[in-house]
C-alpha positions as CSV (number, residue, x, y, z in Angstrom):
1,M,9.1,10.2,30.5
2,T,5.5,11.0,29.6
3,T,3.6,8.1,28.1
4,R,0.3,8.8,26.5
5,E,-2.4,6.2,26.4
6,V,-5.4,6.5,24.1
7,E,-8.2,4.3,22.9
8,H,-10.5,4.3,19.8
9,E,-13.3,1.9,19.1
10,I,-16.0,1.1,16.5
11,T,-18.9,-1.3,16.2
12,V,-18.8,-3.6,13.2
13,L,-21.6,-5.7,11.7
14,A,-19.6,-8.9,11.4
15,A,-18.6,-11.9,13.5
16,A,-15.7,-11.3,15.8
17,A,-13.6,-14.2,14.4
18,D,-13.9,-12.7,10.9
19,V,-12.8,-9.3,12.0
20,Y,-9.8,-10.8,13.9
21,R,-8.7,-12.7,10.7
22,L,-8.8,-9.5,8.7
23,I,-6.6,-7.7,11.1
24,A,-4.2,-10.6,11.5
25,E,-3.6,-10.8,7.7
26,V,-1.2,-7.9,7.2
27,E,-0.7,-8.6,3.5
28,N,-4.1,-7.1,2.8
29,W,-3.5,-3.9,4.9
30,P,-2.6,-1.6,2.0
31,R,-6.1,-2.1,0.5
32,I,-7.9,-2.2,3.8
33,F,-6.3,0.7,5.7
34,P,-5.9,4.0,3.8
35,P,-2.6,5.1,5.6
36,T,-0.8,1.8,4.9
37,I,1.5,1.8,1.8
38,Y,3.2,-1.7,2.2
39,V,3.8,-4.4,4.8
40,D,6.6,-7.0,4.6
41,H,7.3,-9.9,7.0
42,V,10.7,-9.9,8.6
43,E,10.1,-13.0,10.7
44,R,6.9,-15.1,10.8
45,G,6.0,-17.7,13.4
46,R,2.7,-19.3,14.5
47,R,2.0,-16.7,17.2
48,E,4.9,-14.3,17.0
49,E,6.0,-12.2,14.0
50,R,8.0,-9.2,13.1
51,I,6.8,-6.9,10.3
52,Q,8.0,-3.8,8.5
53,I,5.3,-1.2,7.9
54,W,5.4,1.8,5.6
55,A,2.5,4.3,6.1
56,T,1.5,7.9,5.6
57,A,1.1,10.2,8.6
58,N,0.1,13.9,8.5
59,G,0.9,14.2,4.8
60,T,4.3,12.5,4.9
61,A,5.5,8.8,4.9
62,K,7.0,6.9,7.8
63,H,8.6,3.4,8.2
64,W,8.9,1.2,11.3
65,V,9.3,-2.4,12.4
66,S,6.8,-3.9,14.8
67,H,6.7,-7.1,16.8
68,R,3.2,-8.7,17.0
69,T,1.8,-11.4,19.3
70,L,-1.3,-13.1,17.9
71,D,-3.9,-14.6,20.2
72,P,-6.8,-16.0,18.1
73,G,-8.4,-17.6,21.2
74,A,-8.7,-14.3,23.0
75,L,-9.2,-12.3,19.8
76,R,-6.3,-10.0,20.7
77,I,-3.3,-8.8,18.8
78,T,-0.6,-6.8,20.6
79,F,2.0,-4.8,18.8
80,R,5.2,-2.9,19.7
81,Q,7.4,-0.9,17.3
82,E,11.0,-2.1,17.5
83,V,12.4,0.6,15.3
84,T,10.5,3.9,15.4
85,S,10.6,7.0,13.2
86,P,11.1,10.5,14.7
87,P,9.5,12.1,16.5
88,V,8.2,8.9,18.0
89,A,10.4,7.5,20.9
90,A,8.1,4.5,21.6
91,M,4.9,3.1,20.3
92,G,2.8,0.1,21.0
93,G,-0.8,-1.1,21.6
94,T,-3.4,-3.8,21.3
95,W,-6.3,-4.7,19.0
96,I,-9.1,-6.2,21.0
97,I,-12.2,-7.7,19.3
98,E,-15.2,-8.3,21.5
99,P,-18.3,-10.2,20.2
100,L,-21.5,-8.3,20.9
101,S,-23.6,-11.0,19.2
102,E,-23.2,-13.6,16.5
103,R,-23.2,-10.9,13.8
104,E,-21.8,-7.8,15.6
105,S,-18.5,-6.9,17.2
106,R,-16.8,-4.1,19.0
107,V,-13.2,-3.4,17.8
108,R,-11.0,-1.5,20.3
109,L,-7.7,-0.1,19.2
110,L,-5.4,0.9,22.1
111,H,-2.1,2.9,21.8
112,D,0.6,3.9,24.2
113,Y,3.4,6.2,23.0
114,R,6.2,8.7,23.9
115,A,7.8,11.5,22.0
116,I,11.6,12.0,21.7
117,D,12.9,14.1,24.6
118,D,9.2,14.5,25.8
119,D,9.0,17.4,23.3
120,P,5.5,18.9,23.6
121,E,5.2,19.8,19.9
122,S,6.3,16.3,18.9
123,L,3.8,14.8,21.3
124,A,1.1,16.9,19.8
125,W,2.1,15.8,16.3
126,I,1.9,12.1,17.4
127,D,-1.5,12.8,19.1
128,E,-2.8,14.1,15.8
129,A,-1.3,11.3,13.7
130,V,-2.5,8.5,16.0
131,D,-6.0,10.0,16.2
132,R,-6.3,10.5,12.5
133,N,-4.9,7.1,11.5
134,S,-6.9,5.2,14.2
135,R,-10.2,6.7,13.1
136,S,-9.3,6.1,9.4
137,E,-8.2,2.5,10.1
138,L,-11.3,1.7,12.1
139,A,-13.7,3.3,9.6
140,A,-11.9,1.4,6.7
141,L,-12.0,-1.8,8.7
142,K,-15.8,-1.4,9.3
143,K,-16.5,-0.6,5.6
144,N,-14.3,-3.5,4.4
145,V,-15.9,-6.1,6.6
146,E,-19.5,-5.0,6.2
147,F,-19.3,-4.6,2.4
148,A,-17.1,-7.6,1.8
149,Q,-19.4,-9.2,-0.7
150,A,-19.9,-6.0,-2.7
151,A,-16.1,-5.4,-2.6
152,E,-15.4,-8.8,-4.0
153,E,-17.1,-8.0,-7.3
154,I,-15.2,-4.7,-7.7
155,T,-11.8,-5.8,-6.4
156,F,-9.4,-7.5,-8.8
157,S,-5.7,-8.2,-9.4
158,F,-3.7,-9.0,-12.4
159,E,0.0,-9.0,-13.5
160,D,2.2,-8.7,-16.6
161,T,5.6,-10.4,-16.9
162,V,8.4,-10.1,-19.4
163,R,11.5,-12.3,-19.6
164,V,14.8,-10.3,-19.8
165,D,18.2,-11.4,-20.8
166,G,19.9,-9.2,-18.2
167,A,20.5,-8.5,-14.5
168,A,17.8,-7.9,-11.9
169,K,19.7,-5.0,-10.5
170,D,19.6,-3.1,-13.8
171,L,15.8,-3.6,-14.1
172,Y,15.4,-2.5,-10.5
173,D,17.5,0.6,-11.2
174,F,15.4,1.5,-14.2
175,I,12.1,1.4,-12.1
176,N,13.7,2.9,-9.0
177,E,15.0,5.9,-10.9
178,G,11.6,7.4,-11.5
179,D,13.1,10.9,-11.7
180,R,14.4,9.9,-15.2
181,W,11.2,8.5,-16.6
182,E,10.4,11.7,-18.5
183,E,13.4,11.0,-20.7
184,R,13.1,7.3,-20.7
185,L,9.4,6.6,-21.1
186,P,7.4,8.2,-24.0
187,H,4.1,8.0,-22.1
188,V,5.4,10.1,-19.2
189,A,5.0,13.8,-19.8
190,S,6.6,15.1,-16.6
191,V,7.7,13.6,-13.3
192,R,8.6,14.8,-9.7
193,L,10.3,12.4,-7.3
194,E,11.0,13.0,-3.6
195,E,13.2,10.6,-1.6
196,V,11.7,10.9,1.9
197,S,14.3,8.5,3.3
198,P,16.4,5.7,1.7
199,G,14.0,3.4,-0.1
200,L,10.9,5.5,0.5
201,Q,9.8,7.7,-2.3
202,I,6.9,10.0,-3.3
203,L,6.5,9.9,-7.1
204,E,4.2,12.3,-8.9
205,M,3.9,12.3,-12.7
206,D,1.8,13.4,-15.6
207,T,1.0,10.5,-18.0
208,R,-0.1,10.7,-21.6
209,A,-3.1,8.7,-22.7
210,K,-3.7,7.3,-26.3
211,D,-6.0,10.3,-27.1
212,G,-3.2,12.7,-26.2
213,S,-4.8,13.8,-22.9
214,T,-2.7,13.7,-19.7
215,H,-3.6,12.8,-16.1
216,T,-1.7,13.3,-12.9
217,T,-1.0,10.5,-10.4
218,K,0.8,10.5,-7.1
219,S,2.2,7.4,-5.4
220,Y,4.2,6.4,-2.3
221,R,6.8,3.8,-3.2
222,V,8.8,1.4,-1.1
223,C,12.0,0.3,-2.8
224,L,13.7,-2.9,-1.6
225,P,17.0,-3.4,-3.6
226,A,17.1,-5.1,-6.0
227,S,14.1,-7.3,-6.0
228,T,10.9,-5.3,-5.1
229,I,9.3,-1.9,-5.6
230,A,5.8,-1.7,-4.0
231,Y,3.6,1.4,-4.3
232,K,0.2,2.8,-3.4
233,Q,-1.4,5.4,-5.6
234,V,-3.0,8.3,-3.6
235,T,-4.1,10.5,-6.5
236,L,-6.5,8.3,-8.4
237,P,-8.3,8.4,-11.8
238,A,-12.1,8.5,-11.7
239,L,-12.7,4.8,-12.1
240,M,-10.6,3.7,-9.1
241,T,-11.0,4.1,-5.3
242,L,-7.8,2.1,-4.7
243,H,-4.7,1.1,-6.7
244,T,-1.7,-0.7,-5.3
245,G,1.1,-2.4,-7.2
246,V,4.3,-4.3,-6.9
247,W,7.3,-4.5,-9.4
248,T,9.3,-7.7,-8.8
249,F,12.5,-8.8,-10.4
250,S,13.4,-12.5,-10.0
251,Q,16.8,-13.6,-11.3
252,E,16.8,-17.1,-12.8
253,G,20.2,-17.9,-14.1
254,D,21.1,-15.4,-16.9
255,T,17.5,-14.2,-17.3
256,V,15.1,-12.2,-15.1
257,A,11.3,-12.5,-14.7
258,A,10.2,-8.9,-14.4
259,T,6.6,-8.5,-13.2
260,S,4.2,-5.7,-12.7
261,Q,1.3,-6.6,-10.4
262,H,-1.8,-4.5,-9.8
263,T,-4.7,-4.6,-7.3
264,V,-7.6,-2.3,-8.0
265,V,-10.9,-1.4,-6.4
266,L,-13.3,0.2,-8.9
267,N,-15.3,3.4,-8.2
268,T,-18.7,2.2,-9.4
269,D,-20.2,5.7,-8.9
270,N,-18.2,7.0,-11.9
271,I,-18.7,4.1,-14.4
272,A,-21.6,5.7,-16.2
273,R,-20.0,9.2,-16.3
274,V,-16.7,7.8,-17.7
275,L,-17.8,4.9,-19.9
276,G,-21.5,5.8,-20.7
277,D,-24.9,4.8,-19.3
278,G,-24.9,1.2,-20.5
279,A,-21.4,0.4,-19.1
280,T,-21.1,-2.5,-16.6
281,V,-18.7,-3.4,-13.9
282,A,-17.1,-5.9,-16.4
283,D,-16.6,-3.0,-18.9
284,A,-14.9,-0.9,-16.2
285,K,-12.6,-3.8,-15.2
286,A,-11.6,-4.3,-18.8
287,Y,-11.0,-0.6,-19.4
288,V,-9.0,-0.1,-16.2
289,Q,-6.9,-3.3,-16.7
290,G,-6.3,-2.3,-20.3
291,A,-5.0,1.1,-19.4
292,L,-2.8,-0.1,-16.5
293,S,-1.5,-3.1,-18.4
294,T,-0.6,-0.9,-21.5
295,N,1.5,1.4,-19.3
296,S,3.1,-1.4,-17.4
297,R,4.0,-3.3,-20.5
298,A,5.5,-0.2,-22.1
299,T,7.5,0.5,-19.0
300,L,8.7,-3.2,-18.8
301,G,9.6,-3.1,-22.5
302,H,11.8,0.0,-22.0
303,A,13.3,-1.5,-18.8
304,K,14.1,-4.7,-20.8
305,D,15.9,-2.7,-23.5
306,Y,17.9,-0.9,-20.9
307,A,18.9,-4.0,-19.0
308,E,19.8,-6.0,-22.1
309,Q,21.9,-3.1,-23.5
310,K,23.7,-2.9,-20.2
311,R,24.5,-6.6,-20.5
312,R,25.8,-6.2,-24.0
313,V,28.0,-3.3,-23.0
């Protein structure tokens, strides 16, 4: 068995403890690391945890389960994939954060891995994916930490909720069946859906705006029956550098709380071009939230009608 061992590193202008906390908090990974679509805890202890990760790799999407050991004293986090996705036979590694001064740190990311049947082409594919994702993750980590204050102003979250007299499963089915949105949702002009593996989708669609124009979006979606659909948009409108979201369906007796949650990072470079020279960050926030909320509420409204009709039938 051939085991490859590689290391990537980057220097970050931030205290080592702050960098460690950012890596330890996996809930934020979709907005910190470009390849990460969604992370969900399977088990969570004080020092040991098992997490499910969905991420892109070489233009497609993969899913795996990792065991992590957290050592805040040593500023180390070790990880090992318990369930790998082909062509990976085994994958693990370590995050090591080393203080260079009070305000500067070195972040080292170590990987060790094997390919199924030691296949050379598969190993080359993994080499490329690990190298690309490691460089991307470290660069994103550096940017996120060093520009944390600026990012705070342009990062925001919001949600819309409707109460439905129906079943969570029916609401989940409506959102999960994205390939039927063209016939079910008036604001969707066309849609293309690919099921990469059970529960992991690539959804591309053309959406109509109020002025009649259309724009194309592409998202990776993680579908967890029948409670959660999380997504990360990878083809973005001009005013956003990041957009993630989660649809949740919480059954409460005979009714369901159906919620659409969004997290957005604004693209400040395009505010003047899109909204005019006098537009501010606050204007851009209001514009983006209005557009996303309008579509979410429209989708939730049609999902509500669908689920309540199913109950009546």
